[in-house]
C-alpha positions in Angstrom: 301.6 11.4 191.3 303.8 8.4 192.4 300.7 6.1 192.1 300.6 6.8 188.4 304.0 5.1 188.1 303.0 2.1 190.3 302.6 -1.1 188.2 299.3 -2.0 190.0 297.7 1.1 188.4 299.1 0.3 184.9 296.3 -2.2 184.0 293.4 0.2 185.1 295.0 3.0 183.2 295.3 0.9 180.1 291.7 -0.2 180.4 290.1 3.2 180.8 292.4 5.1 178.5 291.9 2.6 175.7 288.1 2.7 176.3 287.9 6.5 176.2 290.1 6.6 173.1 287.9 4.1 171.3 284.8 6.1 172.2 286.2 9.4 171.0 287.2 7.6 167.7 283.5 6.6 167.3 283.8 2.9 168.0 280.4 1.6 169.3 280.2 1.4 173.2 279.9 -2.4 173.3 283.0 -2.9 171.1 284.9 -0.3 173.0 284.2 -2.1 176.3 285.2 -5.5 174.7 288.4 -4.3 173.1 289.6 -2.4 176.1 288.8 -5.5 178.3 291.0 -7.7 176.1 293.8 -5.1 175.9 294.0 -4.7 179.7 293.5 -8.4 180.5 296.3 -9.4 178.1 298.8 -7.6 180.5 297.7 -10.0 183.2 297.2 -13.2 181.2 298.5 -14.7 177.9 296.5 -13.4 175.0 295.1 -16.8 174.1 293.8 -17.3 177.7 292.4 -13.8 177.8 290.4 -14.4 174.6 289.0 -17.7 175.9 288.1 -16.4 179.4 286.6 -13.2 178.0 284.4 -15.2 175.7 283.3 -17.5 178.6 282.5 -14.5 180.7 280.3 -13.0 178.0 278.4 -16.2 177.7 278.1 -16.9 181.4 277.1 -13.2 182.0 274.0 -13.9 179.9 273.2 -17.2 181.6 270.5 -15.9 183.9 266.8 -16.6 184.0 266.1 -13.1 185.3 267.5 -11.6 182.2 264.6 -13.1 180.2 262.7 -10.1 181.5 264.7 -7.7 179.3 263.6 -9.0 175.8 260.0 -9.3 177.0 259.9 -5.8 178.4 261.6 -4.5 175.1 258.9 -6.3 173.1 256.2 -4.8 175.3 257.6 -1.4 174.8 257.8 -1.8 171.0 254.1 -2.9 171.0 253.2 0.2 173.1 255.2 2.5 170.8 253.1 1.4 167.9 249.8 0.7 169.7 248.4 4.2 170.1 249.1 4.2 173.9 251.1 7.4 173.8 248.3 9.4 172.2 245.8 8.2 174.9 248.2 9.0 177.7 248.8 12.5 176.3 245.0 13.1 176.1 244.7 11.9 179.7 247.5 14.2 180.8 245.7 17.2 179.4 242.9 16.4 181.8 245.3 16.4 184.7 247.5 19.4 184.0 246.1 21.2 181.0 244.9 24.2 183.0 248.3 25.0 184.5 250.5 27.7 182.9 252.8 26.0 180.4 250.1 23.3 180.0 251.6 21.5 177.0 255.0 21.3 178.7 253.4 19.7 181.7 251.4 17.4 179.5 254.7 16.3 177.9 256.2 15.6 181.3 253.2 13.7 182.6 252.8 11.6 179.4 256.5 10.7 179.6 256.2 9.7 183.2 253.2 7.4 182.5 254.4 6.1 179.1 258.0 5.6 180.4 256.7 3.7 183.5 254.6 1.4 181.3 257.3 0.8 178.6 260.3 1.0 180.8 262.2 2.8 178.1 263.3 6.5 178.0 264.1 6.3 174.3 260.6 4.9 173.5 259.0 7.6 175.5 261.1 10.4 173.9 260.1 9.1 170.4 256.4 8.3 171.0 255.5 11.3 173.3 257.9 13.8 171.8 256.9 12.9 168.3 253.2 13.7 169.1 253.8 16.7 171.4 256.3 18.6 169.2 253.9 19.7 166.5 251.2 20.7 169.1 253.7 22.7 171.1 255.0 24.5 168.0 251.5 25.4 166.9 250.9 26.9 170.4 253.9 29.1 170.0 256.5 27.1 172.0 260.1 27.4 171.0 260.9 24.1 169.3 264.3 23.8 171.2 262.6 24.4 174.5 259.9 21.8 173.8 262.6 19.3 172.9 264.5 20.1 176.1 261.3 19.3 178.2 260.8 16.1 176.3 264.4 14.9 176.6 264.8 15.8 180.3 261.4 14.2 181.3 261.6 10.9 179.2 264.1 9.4 181.7 261.6 9.4 184.5 260.3 6.1 183.3 263.6 4.4 184.2 262.9 5.2 187.9 259.1 4.6 187.8 258.8 0.8 187.3 258.9 -1.6 185.6 262.5 -0.8 184.6 265.0 -3.0 182.9 268.0 -1.3 184.4 266.7 -2.0 187.9 266.6 -5.7 187.0 270.2 -5.4 185.9 271.2 -3.7 189.2 269.4 -6.3 191.3 271.3 -9.1 189.5 274.6 -7.2 189.9 274.2 -6.2 193.5 273.1 -9.7 194.5 270.4 -10.5 197.2 268.2 -7.5 196.3 264.6 -7.9 195.5 263.5 -6.5 192.2 260.1 -5.7 193.8 261.8 -3.7 196.5 263.8 -1.8 193.9 260.7 -1.2 191.9 258.8 0.3 194.9 261.9 2.3 195.8 261.9 4.1 192.5 258.4 5.6 192.6 259.0 8.6 194.8 262.4 9.7 193.2 260.9 9.2 189.7 257.8 11.3 190.6 260.1 13.9 192.3 262.1 14.1 189.1 259.1 14.7 187.0 257.6 17.4 189.4 261.0 19.2 189.5 261.0 19.5 185.6 257.4 20.7 185.8 258.3 23.4 188.3 261.0 24.7 186.0 258.5 24.6 183.1 256.0 26.5 185.1 258.5 29.3 185.8 259.7 29.6 182.2 256.2 29.3 180.8 255.0 32.2 183.0 257.9 34.3 182.0 257.3 33.6 178.2 253.5 33.8 178.6 252.9 30.4 176.9 249.2 29.6 176.5 247.0 27.5 178.7 245.0 24.7 177.1 241.2 25.1 176.8 239.1 23.7 179.5 237.8 20.2 178.2 234.2 19.4 178.3 232.9 16.7 180.7 232.2 14.3 177.9 235.8 14.7 176.7 237.1 14.2 180.2 235.2 11.0 180.5 236.3 9.8 177.0 240.0 10.5 177.6 239.9 8.8 181.0 238.1 5.7 179.7 240.6 5.5 176.8 243.7 5.7 179.2 242.5 3.4 181.9 243.3 0.1 180.1 246.9 1.4 179.5 247.3 2.5 183.1 246.0 -0.8 184.4 249.0 -2.6 182.9 251.1 -1.1 185.7 248.6 -2.3 188.3 248.6 -5.8 186.9 252.5 -6.0 186.6 253.5 -4.4 189.8 250.5 -5.7 191.7 251.2 -9.3 190.6 254.9 -9.0 191.6 254.1 -7.5 195.1 251.3 -10.0 195.6 253.6 -12.9 194.9 251.5 -14.0 191.9 254.4 -14.0 189.6 258.1 -13.0 189.5 259.5 -9.9 187.7 260.6 -12.2 184.8 257.1 -13.7 184.5 255.6 -10.2 184.8 257.5 -9.2 181.7 255.8 -12.0 179.7 252.4 -10.9 181.2 253.2 -7.4 180.1 253.7 -8.6 176.4 250.4 -10.5 176.4 248.5 -7.5 178.0 250.0 -5.1 175.5 249.3 -7.3 172.6 245.6 -7.7 173.5 245.5 -3.9 174.2 247.1 -2.8 171.0 245.7 -5.4 168.6 242.3 -6.2 170.0 241.1 -3.2 172.0 242.7 -0.2 170.5 243.2 -1.9 167.1 246.2 0.3 166.3 248.3 -2.6 165.3 247.5 -5.1 162.5 248.7 -8.7 162.6 250.8 -7.9 159.4 252.7 -5.3 161.5 253.9 -7.8 164.1 256.9 -9.3 162.1 258.5 -5.9 161.9 257.8 -5.0 165.5 259.2 -8.3 166.7 262.3 -8.0 164.4 263.0 -4.5 165.8 262.6 -5.9 169.3 265.1 -8.6 168.5 267.7 -6.2 167.2 267.3 -4.0 170.3 267.5 -7.0 172.6 270.7 -8.3 170.9 272.3 -4.9 171.4 271.4 -4.7 175.0 272.4 -8.3 175.8 275.7 -7.9 174.0 276.3 -4.8 176.1 275.6 -6.9 179.2 277.8 -9.7 178.1 280.9 -7.5 177.4 280.3 -5.5 180.6 280.4 -8.7 182.7 283.7 -9.5 180.9 285.1 -6.1 181.8 283.8 -6.5 185.4 285.8 -9.7 185.5 288.9 -8.0 184.2 288.6 -5.2 186.7 288.2 -7.7 189.6 291.2 -9.7 188.4 293.2 -6.4 188.4 292.0 -5.6 192.0 290.5 -2.3 190.7 287.5 -2.4 193.2 290.0 -2.8 196.1 292.2 0.1 194.7 289.3 2.4 194.2 288.1 1.5 197.8 291.5 2.4 199.2 291.7 5.6 197.2 288.3 6.9 198.3 288.7 5.9 201.9 292.1 7.7 201.9 290.3 10.9 200.8 287.6 10.6 203.5 285.6 8.0 205.6 282.6 10.4 205.7 279.6 8.9 203.8 278.5 12.4 202.8 281.8 13.2 201.1 282.2 9.7 199.6 278.6 9.9 198.0 279.5 13.3 196.6 282.7 11.9 195.0 280.8 8.8 193.6 278.1 11.1 192.2 280.6 13.2 190.4 282.4 10.1 189.0 279.1 8.6 187.9 278.0 11.8 186.2 281.3 11.7 184.2 280.9 8.0 183.5 277.3 8.5 182.3 278.5 11.0 179.7 280.5 8.4 178.0 278.8 5.1 178.8 275.3 3.7 178.5 273.3 2.9 181.7 273.4 -0.9 181.5 277.1 -1.4 181.2 277.8 1.4 183.7 275.6 -0.4 186.3 277.2 -3.8 185.6 280.8 -2.5 185.7 280.7 0.1 188.5 278.2 -1.5 191.0 280.8 -4.0 192.2 283.2 -1.2 192.6 281.2 1.4 194.5 278.5 -0.8 196.3 281.0 -2.5 198.8 282.4 1.0 199.7 279.0 2.5 200.6 277.7 -0.6 202.3 280.8 -0.6 204.5 279.9 3.0 205.5 276.3 1.9 206.3 274.3 2.8 203.2 271.4 0.7 202.2 272.1 -1.1 198.8 268.5 -0.3 197.6 269.1 3.4 198.3 272.4 3.3 196.5 270.8 1.6 193.5 268.2 4.3 193.1 270.9 7.0 193.5 273.0 5.3 190.9 270.2 4.8 188.4 269.0 8.4 188.9 272.5 9.7 188.3 273.1 7.6 185.2 269.8 8.7 183.8 271.1 12.2 183.4 273.8 10.8 181.1 271.1 9.8 178.7 270.5 13.5 178.1 274.1 14.4 177.4 276.4 14.0 174.4 278.3 12.1 173.0 276.3 8.8 173.8 273.0 10.2 175.2 270.5 8.1 173.4 267.5 10.1 174.7 269.1 13.3 173.6 269.6 12.2 170.0 266.1 10.7 169.7 264.6 13.9 171.2 266.5 15.9 168.6 265.4 13.6 165.8 261.7 13.7 166.6 261.6 17.5 167.1 263.8 18.4 164.1 266.1 20.5 166.4 269.8 20.5 166.0 271.9 19.3 168.9 273.8 22.7 169.3 270.5 24.5 169.6 269.3 22.2 172.4 272.2 22.7 174.9 271.1 26.2 176.3 267.4 25.3 176.8 268.6 22.1 178.6 270.6 23.9 181.3 267.7 24.8 183.7 266.5 21.2 183.5 270.1 19.9 184.1 270.2 22.1 187.2 266.9 20.8 188.7 267.9 17.1 187.9 271.2 17.7 189.9 269.3 19.3 192.8 266.8 16.4 192.9 269.7 13.9 192.7 271.3 15.4 195.8 267.9 15.1 197.6 267.6 11.5 196.6 271.3 10.9 197.7 271.2 12.5 201.1 267.5 11.7 202.1 267.3 7.9 202.2 263.6 7.8 203.0 262.8 9.2 199.6 263.9 5.7 198.3 263.2 3.5 201.3 259.8 4.8 202.5 257.6 2.7 200.2 259.5 -0.5 200.5 259.5 -0.2 204.3 255.8 0.7 204.4 255.0 -2.4 202.4 257.3 -4.5 204.4 259.5 -5.6 201.5 
């Protein structure tokens, strides 16, 4: 315990203790990060200097062309959320998995995988897909808490199946990593996550004897497929354009907005021009929250670097073991704890500079580490006290949080098992990028 009394550990202890105290007091995450940064940095620099430098770091942290992708993808997600895309993807999912036991649960997972991959937002998927599926599952005799658990645990798949905002943030933080490479690396882990949840749903549905959907007619199959194709083509346009070198990830986000606008307003006609001001305003508010989180996270990262925290953590972990298997297990445990209290974006910005140099030194590919980290932090979106997907899932299903914990446990178990597979089998992440030569 002597290291606790060492002055070099005083600043890290002040930073993290003040952050967790503020979170437990109910202070918003972004303000908790900013305040704890100023408190800890003030022990290293004069208060006036700390305030000036922190402000500069927040501003410079947002001065990146690549970050323009975030507001565009958020706007595209908002348009999708209101544009009737979720309903069409749910209908299409019924064609694919509607005849498997626990069919409505599988439809929920498949729709979340497709909608999440198109919108890049777990919260949007939980709201759009869950809001539509909850009444259907209740009518079919599903336990509402169980239905909500399926929705919450599967909505996070879209953060691994591209396009994904958090992958763009990781690429910027890690430095020198292609967004296209990260996008392709996320496909197999994201699909594996979804199939794992479907496997648990299959077992539970068989045990509870949940009904199977009626076999659709050929005309219905054709109708649902044709309705869904324009939505699914957006992924082909965005990812295909990036891989083909037609446009960058940032430019692809603008293409996604134009494509979604045409799809929702002109083809599906679910959005009226009079609805656009509210959709844009909601997107601006969400963008402001995300970008402020990014700014204060960059400031905290600066304070941590100034206090030599990455070096100290490196020394501490290496003193425990120099075995990559053990180090990855420890990092995964730490990230799971971090994900409970911190949103994904600031967690990636703050802890990538700490953990990435350690695993790179031990021979781990930074793309593989990025997928592992994002997968891990996705689980935090399903846990209180800051799990945004969890609270949205409760809201759209009308299920109280305390009633959702027990049904979530089997899904947490499969998510952790899948996380270990992604952690210790690098080819799950690296196969597609290597196959495509990127």
